Steps between C-alpha positions, in 0.01 A plus 500: 500500500615265771357216703375607845408848376146636500364667188177686431313429178284751313192386692678610823526142628831414664679176408797337672736333252572155645693316230660584167577294189626573153331311216546554126676836559213623720494559878209374708414536868285301737321774697265519795260790540588666831259417787308242290536139391490601132789392279597597148772442247638835385705549185763775492488717190784728388396796287745777409724421799199507736370194680146412592303180563181352376298206633522187288143407399575276204423150623761320288779744599386483862508120503851492355631750757327322790657167392848656518428679823359182657825321424704780654270617780264208564408587858385852408262356246378198690119467486464787252276460192518682167182684598687658792707699247222619268260784584 
């Protein structure tokens, strides 16, 4: 998966991958749901040579990833709150 691509999750919602980081041997994306102002942190999972993503819902993991992303991509995250990333 690459930044600037659009993916569709199992719920048929489309997400644009805005930024990518690697943290503790895992890959995470800052994503924006297409045609909305909804954001999420997605985690890339590799299973038997296939890739898929899942939303990060764990608050501690989410905070750690957001800290790193804020350092790297501060403007994208300006004025966002943790609640903006949790359903």
